[in-house]
C-alpha positions as CSV (number, residue, x, y, z in Angstrom):
1,X,48.5,75.7,41.3
2,X,50.2,72.6,39.9
3,X,48.7,72.6,36.4
4,X,50.4,75.9,35.4
5,X,47.5,78.2,36.0
6,X,48.0,81.3,38.0
7,X,45.7,82.0,41.0
8,X,44.4,85.6,40.9
9,X,43.8,87.0,44.4
10,X,43.1,90.6,43.4
11,X,39.4,91.7,43.4
12,X,38.1,93.3,40.2
13,X,35.4,95.3,42.1
14,X,36.2,96.7,45.5
15,X,33.1,98.9,46.0
16,X,29.7,99.2,44.5
17,X,26.4,101.0,45.1
18,X,23.0,99.3,44.7
19,X,20.0,101.4,43.6
20,X,16.5,99.7,43.3
21,X,13.5,101.3,41.7
22,X,10.2,100.5,40.0
23,X,10.4,101.0,36.2
24,X,9.3,104.6,35.4
25,X,7.3,103.3,32.4
26,X,5.1,101.2,34.6
27,X,4.3,103.1,37.9
28,X,3.3,100.8,40.7
29,X,4.6,97.7,39.0
30,X,5.5,94.7,41.1
31,X,8.7,94.5,39.0
32,X,11.8,96.1,40.4
33,X,15.0,97.2,38.7
34,X,18.3,96.9,40.5
35,X,21.2,99.0,39.2
36,X,24.7,98.5,40.5
37,X,27.3,101.1,40.1
38,X,30.8,99.7,40.5
39,X,34.3,101.2,40.9
40,X,35.6,99.1,38.0
41,X,34.5,98.1,34.5
42,X,33.7,94.3,34.4
43,X,33.7,94.3,30.6
44,X,37.1,92.6,30.2
45,X,36.0,89.5,32.1
46,X,32.5,89.2,30.6
47,X,33.5,86.7,27.8
48,X,34.9,84.4,30.6
49,X,31.8,84.7,32.7
50,X,29.7,84.0,29.5
51,X,31.8,80.8,29.0
52,X,30.8,79.3,32.4
53,X,27.3,80.9,32.9
54,X,24.3,78.7,32.2
55,X,21.6,80.0,29.9
56,X,23.5,83.3,29.4
57,X,24.0,85.4,26.3
58,X,26.8,88.0,26.0
59,X,26.7,90.5,23.2
60,X,30.1,92.3,23.0
61,X,28.6,95.0,20.7
62,X,26.3,96.3,23.5
63,X,28.2,95.1,25.8
64,X,25.6,93.2,27.9
65,X,25.1,89.7,29.3
66,X,21.5,88.6,29.7
67,X,20.2,85.5,31.5
68,X,17.1,84.1,33.1
69,X,16.7,82.1,36.3
70,X,13.1,81.0,36.9
71,X,10.8,84.0,36.7
72,X,13.7,86.5,37.0
73,X,15.6,88.0,34.1
74,X,19.0,89.6,34.6
75,X,21.2,91.9,32.6
76,X,24.8,92.7,33.4
């Protein structure tokens, strides 16, 4: 890149597993939970994601990022 920034081509997460389930506190709920287990900790990049994500809130004490898109709410 000509402006002095370095292009990073290495992937942070190479493998992940997705598990979906209905919340145990509300059996039969039309709401689903998706849990992703990854082979790397995304924590170090979360402040950068927070800086560019619209309508997101990152709490480094938890550490969790929460945002909403339409009817859907996400936590990472």
